C-alpha positions as CSV (number, residue, x, y, z in Angstrom):
1,M,-7.5,15.3,11.7
2,H,-9.3,12.4,13.4
3,T,-12.8,13.8,13.1
4,P,-15.1,12.2,10.5
5,D,-16.4,14.4,7.7
6,A,-20.1,15.0,6.9
7,Q,-20.4,11.5,5.4
8,G,-18.8,9.8,8.4
9,Y,-15.4,9.2,6.8
10,I,-12.0,10.1,8.4
11,P,-10.2,12.2,5.7
12,F,-7.0,10.6,4.2
13,I,-7.0,7.7,6.7
14,H,-6.4,5.3,3.7
15,N,-3.1,6.9,2.8
16,Y,-1.4,5.7,6.0
17,C,-2.6,2.1,6.6
18,D,-1.6,-1.4,5.8
19,R,-4.6,-1.9,3.4
20,R,-5.8,-5.0,5.3
21,C,-9.3,-3.6,5.2
22,E,-11.0,-6.8,6.5
23,R,-9.2,-6.4,9.8
24,C,-9.4,-2.7,10.3
25,R,-11.6,-1.2,13.0
26,F,-11.9,2.0,10.9
27,V,-13.1,0.2,7.7
28,R,-16.5,1.9,7.7
29,Q,-14.9,5.3,8.3
30,C,-12.6,5.0,5.3
31,R,-13.8,5.7,1.8
32,V,-11.5,3.1,0.3
33,G,-12.1,0.5,2.9
34,A,-15.9,0.8,2.7
35,V,-15.7,0.0,-1.0
36,D,-13.2,-2.8,-0.5
37,V,-15.2,-4.7,2.1
38,D,-18.3,-4.5,0.0
39,D,-16.4,-6.3,-2.7
40,V,-15.7,-9.3,-0.5
41,G,-17.4,-12.4,-1.9
42,E,-17.5,-11.1,-5.5
43,T,-16.1,-13.5,-8.0
44,E,-13.0,-12.5,-10.0
45,D,-15.1,-12.5,-13.1
46,A,-17.6,-10.1,-11.6
47,V,-14.8,-7.7,-10.7
48,A,-13.0,-8.0,-14.0
49,D,-16.2,-7.6,-16.1
50,E,-17.4,-4.4,-14.5
51,T,-19.2,-2.1,-16.9
52,P,-18.5,1.7,-17.1
53,E,-21.7,2.2,-15.2
54,D,-20.4,0.0,-12.3
55,L,-17.2,1.8,-12.2
56,R,-19.0,5.1,-12.1
57,K,-21.1,4.0,-9.1
58,R,-17.9,2.8,-7.3
59,L,-16.3,6.2,-7.9
60,M,-19.4,8.0,-6.6
61,K,-19.3,5.9,-3.4
62,L,-15.5,6.3,-3.0
63,M,-15.7,10.1,-3.4
64,G,-19.0,10.6,-1.7
65,L,-20.6,12.1,-4.8
66,S,-24.2,12.3,-5.7
67,E,-25.8,12.1,-9.1
68,E,-26.1,15.9,-9.1
69,D,-22.4,16.1,-8.4
70,M,-21.5,13.8,-11.2
71,A,-23.8,15.7,-13.6
72,A,-22.1,18.9,-12.7
73,L,-18.7,17.3,-13.4
74,D,-19.8,15.9,-16.7
75,A,-21.1,19.3,-17.7
76,A,-17.9,21.0,-16.7
77,R,-15.9,18.4,-18.7
78,E,-18.0,18.9,-21.8
79,E,-17.7,22.7,-21.5
80,R,-13.9,22.5,-21.3
81,A,-13.9,20.1,-24.3
82,N,-15.8,22.7,-26.4
83,E,-13.7,25.6,-25.5
84,P,-11.7,27.1,-28.4
85,V,-8.0,26.1,-28.3
86,D,-5.4,28.9,-28.1
87,P,-2.3,27.6,-30.1
88,L,0.1,29.6,-28.0
89,E,-1.4,28.6,-24.7
90,Q,-1.5,24.9,-25.8
91,A,2.2,25.1,-26.9
92,R,3.1,26.6,-23.5
93,E,1.3,23.9,-21.6
94,E,2.9,21.2,-23.7
95,A,6.3,22.7,-23.0
96,E,5.6,22.8,-19.3
97,M,4.4,19.3,-19.3
98,A,7.5,18.1,-21.2
99,E,9.7,19.8,-18.7
100,W,7.8,18.3,-15.8
101,K,8.1,14.8,-17.3
102,R,11.9,15.3,-17.7
103,E,12.2,16.4,-14.0
104,Q,10.1,13.4,-12.8
105,E,12.1,11.0,-14.9
106,A,15.3,12.3,-13.4
107,L,13.8,12.1,-9.9
108,D,12.6,8.5,-10.6
109,R,16.1,7.5,-11.6
110,K,17.4,9.1,-8.4
111,V,14.9,7.2,-6.3
112,D,15.6,3.9,-8.0
113,A,19.3,4.3,-7.3
114,H,18.8,5.1,-3.6
115,P,20.1,2.3,-1.3
116,L,16.7,1.9,0.4
117,S,14.9,1.5,-3.0
118,V,17.5,-1.0,-4.1
119,M,17.1,-3.1,-0.9
120,G,13.3,-2.9,-1.2
121,S,13.4,-4.2,-4.8
122,T,15.9,-6.9,-3.9
123,Y,13.8,-8.0,-0.9
124,L,10.7,-8.2,-3.2
125,D,12.5,-10.4,-5.7
126,L,13.9,-12.7,-3.0
127,V,10.5,-13.2,-1.4
128,R,8.8,-13.9,-4.8
129,A,11.5,-16.5,-5.6
130,W,11.2,-18.1,-2.1
131,I,7.4,-18.5,-2.3
132,E,7.4,-19.7,-5.9
133,A,9.7,-22.6,-4.9
134,R,7.6,-23.5,-1.9
135,E,4.0,-22.7,-2.7
136,A,3.0,-26.3,-3.4
137,S,4.8,-27.8,-0.4
138,L,3.4,-25.2,2.0
139,K,-0.1,-25.8,0.8
140,A,0.4,-29.5,1.2
141,R,1.3,-29.0,4.8
142,G,-1.8,-27.0,5.4
143,V,-0.5,-23.5,5.1
144,Q,-3.0,-21.0,3.9
145,L,-1.2,-18.5,1.8
146,H,-4.1,-16.0,1.6
147,H,-6.8,-15.4,4.1
148,R,-9.5,-15.9,1.4
149,M,-8.0,-19.0,-0.2
150,G,-8.1,-21.8,2.3
151,V,-11.2,-23.8,1.5
152,D,-9.2,-26.5,-0.3
153,I,-7.1,-27.3,2.7
154,P,-8.2,-30.5,4.5
155,A,-9.7,-29.8,7.9
156,E,-7.3,-32.2,9.7
157,L,-4.4,-29.9,8.6
158,H,-5.9,-26.8,10.3
159,T,-3.9,-27.3,13.5
160,P,-3.0,-24.4,15.8
161,E,0.6,-24.6,14.6
162,M,-0.5,-24.4,10.9
163,L,-2.7,-21.4,11.7
164,V,0.2,-19.5,13.3
165,L,2.4,-20.5,10.4
166,S,-0.2,-19.4,7.9
167,E,-0.5,-16.0,9.5
168,A,3.3,-15.5,9.4
169,V,3.4,-16.5,5.7
170,Q,0.5,-14.2,4.9
171,E,2.2,-11.3,6.7
172,V,5.4,-11.9,4.6
173,L,3.5,-12.1,1.4
174,W,1.2,-9.1,2.1
175,F,4.0,-6.7,2.9
176,H,6.8,-7.8,0.6
177,T,5.4,-5.7,-2.3
178,M,4.1,-2.9,-0.1
179,I,7.6,-2.3,1.5
180,H,9.1,-1.6,-1.9
181,V,6.2,0.6,-3.1
182,K,6.1,2.6,0.1
183,L,9.9,3.1,0.2
184,Q,9.8,4.6,-3.3
185,R,6.8,6.8,-2.5
186,A,8.5,8.1,0.7
187,L,11.8,8.7,-1.0
188,H,10.1,10.4,-3.9
189,G,8.4,12.8,-1.6
190,R,11.6,13.4,0.5
191,L,13.7,14.1,-2.6
192,D,11.1,16.2,-4.3
193,D,10.1,18.3,-1.3
194,D,11.6,21.8,-1.4
195,E,9.8,23.0,1.7
196,E,11.4,23.0,5.2
197,D,11.2,19.7,6.9
198,E,7.9,19.2,8.7
199,V,7.0,16.2,10.8
200,Q,3.4,16.1,9.5
201,C,4.2,15.6,5.8
202,D,3.2,12.8,3.5
203,W,6.7,11.3,3.1
204,N,7.0,11.0,6.9
205,G,3.6,9.3,7.1
206,T,4.5,6.9,4.3
207,A,7.8,6.1,5.9
208,K,5.9,5.3,9.2
209,V,3.7,2.9,7.3
210,C,6.8,1.3,5.9
211,V,8.5,1.0,9.3
212,D,5.4,-0.9,10.5
213,A,5.5,-3.2,7.5
214,V,9.2,-3.9,8.0
215,D,8.8,-4.6,11.8
216,R,5.8,-6.9,11.2
217,S,7.7,-8.7,8.4
218,I,10.7,-9.2,10.7
219,A,8.4,-10.7,13.3
220,A,6.7,-12.9,10.7
221,W,10.1,-14.3,9.5
222,D,11.1,-15.0,13.1
223,T,7.9,-17.0,13.6
224,L,8.3,-18.8,10.2
225,V,11.8,-19.9,11.0
226,D,10.8,-21.1,14.5
227,L,8.1,-23.3,13.0
228,L,10.2,-24.3,9.9
229,P,13.8,-24.4,11.1
230,E,14.8,-26.0,7.8
231,E,14.1,-22.6,6.2
232,A,16.6,-20.7,8.5
233,D,19.4,-20.6,6.0
234,D,17.3,-19.5,3.1
235,A,15.4,-16.9,5.2
236,L,18.6,-15.3,6.5
237,P,19.2,-13.0,3.5
238,M,15.7,-11.6,3.6
239,Q,15.8,-11.1,7.4
240,E,19.1,-9.3,7.0
241,L,17.7,-7.1,4.2
242,L,14.8,-6.1,6.4
243,R,17.1,-5.2,9.3
244,R,19.1,-3.0,6.9
245,I,16.0,-1.4,5.5
246,R,14.8,-0.7,9.1
247,K,18.1,1.0,9.9
248,G,18.0,3.0,6.7
249,L,14.5,4.2,7.4
250,D,15.6,5.5,10.8
251,A,18.5,7.3,9.2
252,E,16.6,8.8,6.2
253,F,13.3,9.6,8.0
254,P,14.3,10.3,11.7
255,D,10.9,12.0,12.4
256,A,8.7,9.4,10.8
257,M,7.5,7.8,14.0
258,K,6.3,11.3,15.2
259,F,3.9,11.5,12.3
260,I,0.3,11.4,13.5
261,R,-1.8,9.2,11.2
262,P,-5.5,10.2,10.9
263,G,-7.6,7.9,13.1
264,F,-4.9,5.4,14.0
265,D,-2.8,7.7,16.1
266,A,-5.6,9.6,17.9
267,H,-3.9,8.8,21.2
268,M,-0.8,10.9,20.1
269,R,-2.6,14.2,20.1
270,G,-1.5,16.8,22.5
């Protein structure tokens, strides 16, 4: 699973990472990462105004497709579009799709009601409220909230302490959304999987990513409170939620840490 394919990419490595591509040693061996790092330096307008042709090129790069591959896909799509429609077959497919949607909606409600999902959603809301109330004051002190957005901070504020604090805040902000999203994905897979439990399954891998995000967030909050002791009381609910989420992950996904991530966990083989 750690061996690169014919194009030099490690298959599925992007499914089990923290998406901090600019820091990843495997970025050029990852189809998603290779595209992301090539976008660094582009203006927001350039990204937002991409033409269909630009998006096509990005898809080709992401999937490792040639112009011949894309032409074959276009031809197959056109052929399917021109095929005569069987009313009975179409009705059967529509009924199956409607039933699948009902099942997924029921599963989504079950996932949303799970204690881990509720805690992840609550944590996300608390962090958003916390940063919205402090964004201006943190910037004024020299805290860089995003690694690409620090050019407006005066040089005299770039002290070692502020660099450490900036890193802690960036960790909190980077992971607060990911934790909720990954929790839901892991729970969805766990509740929807009818097969026998296997360590090397997607929901275990997703849970392992979530464990890493929670652990790093706990460490980041500890650093933040050490450097900003006045925030200790307001940070306490979020720290407690993270500890409960971590405990819940261990209970719900006891084999998550045994999952071997492509590339990242090469040392765990054998």
